C-alpha positions as CSV (number, residue, x, y, z in Angstrom):
1,M,98.4,85.3,102.9
2,S,101.4,86.4,101.0
3,Y,102.5,86.4,97.5
4,K,105.9,86.8,96.4
5,E,105.2,89.8,94.5
6,T,104.2,91.7,97.6
7,K,107.0,90.5,100.0
8,H,109.0,93.8,99.8
9,L,105.9,95.8,100.7
10,T,106.6,97.7,104.0
11,K,104.1,99.2,106.6
12,E,105.2,102.5,105.3
13,D,104.2,101.8,101.6
14,V,100.7,100.3,102.7
15,I,100.3,103.8,104.7
16,K,101.4,105.8,101.9
17,V,98.9,104.0,99.4
18,Y,96.2,104.2,101.7
19,E,97.0,108.3,102.2
20,H,97.5,108.4,98.3
21,I,94.1,107.0,97.8
22,F,91.6,108.1,100.2
23,T,93.5,111.3,102.2
24,N,95.9,113.2,99.5
25,K,94.7,116.0,97.4
26,Y,96.2,116.8,94.2
27,E,95.1,118.7,91.0
28,L,92.6,116.5,89.2
29,N,91.1,118.2,86.1
30,G,91.8,121.4,86.9
31,R,90.9,121.5,90.6
32,V,92.2,120.5,94.0
33,T,90.8,117.2,95.3
34,N,91.1,113.7,96.6
35,F,90.2,111.0,94.2
36,A,86.5,110.0,93.6
37,P,85.2,107.3,96.1
38,D,85.5,103.9,94.5
39,F,83.3,101.2,96.0
40,Y,85.8,98.4,94.8
41,M,88.8,100.1,96.2
42,A,86.7,100.1,99.5
43,V,86.0,96.7,99.2
44,S,89.6,95.6,98.7
45,W,90.7,97.8,101.8
46,E,88.2,96.1,103.7
47,R,89.8,92.5,103.0
48,L,93.4,94.0,103.3
49,S,92.4,95.2,106.8
50,Q,90.7,92.4,107.8
51,G,94.0,90.4,106.7
52,I,91.9,88.3,103.7
53,P,93.1,89.9,100.9
54,E,92.4,88.4,97.7
55,Y,95.4,88.4,94.6
56,H,93.7,91.6,93.0
57,D,93.9,93.2,96.1
58,L,97.3,93.0,96.5
59,I,97.9,94.1,92.8
60,M,96.0,97.0,93.4
61,V,98.4,98.3,96.3
62,L,101.3,97.6,94.1
63,H,99.8,99.6,91.4
64,E,98.7,102.4,93.7
65,R,102.2,102.4,95.5
66,L,103.8,102.9,91.7
67,E,101.1,105.8,91.1
68,Y,102.1,107.5,94.4
69,E,105.8,107.7,93.4
70,Y,104.7,108.7,90.3
71,M,103.1,111.6,91.7
72,N,104.5,112.7,94.7
73,V,108.3,111.9,93.9
74,Y,108.5,112.7,90.3
75,K,105.8,115.6,90.6
76,N,103.7,114.1,87.6
77,D,100.2,115.3,87.2
78,Y,97.3,113.0,86.9
79,N,94.6,113.5,84.1
80,C,91.5,111.8,84.7
81,T,89.7,112.5,81.7
């Protein structure tokens, strides 16, 4: 399944997004940690890994890729409150 909005995503982009969501640690609300577990993101990644993504799963990847850039390339903070 492909959508024109995601045609420009590379394998490296998807790896960065996965690491951003599930592995990387950031300063969040005054402490260094990774993002809190999220059931809906986990379900989206399950569909993505099975090759049966829904449209909103791909939008999530695009959103998280942009957030990765915001936090890692431009060194902006993330306020979870």
